[in-house]
C-alpha positions in Angstrom: 40.0 105.3 188.2 37.5 105.8 191.1 38.2 103.7 194.1 37.2 103.5 197.7 38.3 101.6 200.8 36.7 100.9 204.1 38.5 102.2 207.2 38.4 100.2 210.6 40.1 101.4 213.7 41.6 104.3 211.7 43.4 101.8 209.3 42.5 100.7 205.7 40.5 97.5 205.8 40.8 94.8 203.1 41.1 96.0 199.5 39.8 98.9 197.6 36.7 98.6 195.4 35.7 100.4 192.3 33.2 103.3 192.4 30.4 101.7 190.7 30.6 98.6 192.9 30.9 100.7 196.0 27.8 102.5 195.2 25.9 99.2 194.7 27.2 97.8 197.9 26.7 101.1 200.0 23.8 102.9 198.2 23.2 105.2 201.1 26.8 106.6 201.2 27.4 109.9 199.4 30.7 109.5 197.7 31.2 113.3 197.6 31.0 113.5 201.4 32.4 110.1 202.7 31.3 109.4 206.2 33.8 107.9 208.9 34.7 104.4 207.9 35.4 105.1 204.2 38.1 106.9 202.4 39.0 107.4 198.7 41.8 105.4 197.5 44.6 106.2 194.9 46.2 103.3 193.0 49.8 103.7 192.1 51.9 101.3 189.9 54.8 99.7 191.6 57.8 102.1 191.5 60.4 99.4 192.6 61.3 96.2 190.9 62.3 93.0 192.8 65.3 91.2 191.9 65.4 87.3 191.9 64.6 86.0 195.4 62.9 89.2 196.4 59.1 89.9 196.7 57.2 93.0 195.7 55.2 94.2 198.8 52.1 96.5 198.7 51.1 98.5 201.6 48.3 101.0 202.1 49.3 104.5 203.6 47.5 107.6 204.5 48.2 110.8 202.4 46.0 113.4 204.0 42.6 112.0 204.0 43.2 109.7 201.0 44.6 106.1 201.2 47.4 105.2 198.6 49.5 102.3 197.5 53.1 102.3 198.7 55.5 99.7 197.4 58.6 98.1 198.7 60.7 95.0 198.2 61.7 92.3 200.7 63.9 89.3 200.4 62.1 86.0 200.1 62.0 83.8 203.2 63.7 80.4 202.9 60.4 78.6 202.4 59.6 81.1 199.5 62.9 80.6 197.9 62.6 76.8 198.1 59.3 77.0 196.4 60.7 79.4 193.8 63.7 77.1 193.1 61.3 74.0 192.9 59.0 75.7 190.4 61.6 77.6 188.3 65.0 76.1 189.1 67.6 77.9 191.0 68.5 81.4 189.7 71.9 81.8 188.1 74.6 83.3 190.0 75.0 86.7 188.3 77.9 87.7 190.6 80.1 84.8 189.4 83.0 85.8 187.1 82.0 85.7 183.4 78.3 86.1 184.1 76.1 88.3 181.9 76.6 91.4 183.9 80.4 91.0 183.9 80.6 90.3 180.0 82.2 93.1 178.0 81.0 93.2 174.4 
């Protein structure tokens, strides 16, 4: 997938755009010789999985002259956890004795 991203103050700005959309939005920019203010972007699928009460976080990082996805996991804030519980109900306590991870078949 061909993606590009704007660069402002040396940092990725907003979100990547597809090559065809990029050429329509910036018809005077040569994608084979990107000027300052633009970079190629490489999309990576998340390589980490959040547990219950955790959130998957996407960051953009430089790898040479290309910007890439970098994924991490963080714990939910108390507000996020309350909203999750209100929508889905509290998560089961998998650390309790007899819970699924402790059951021997």
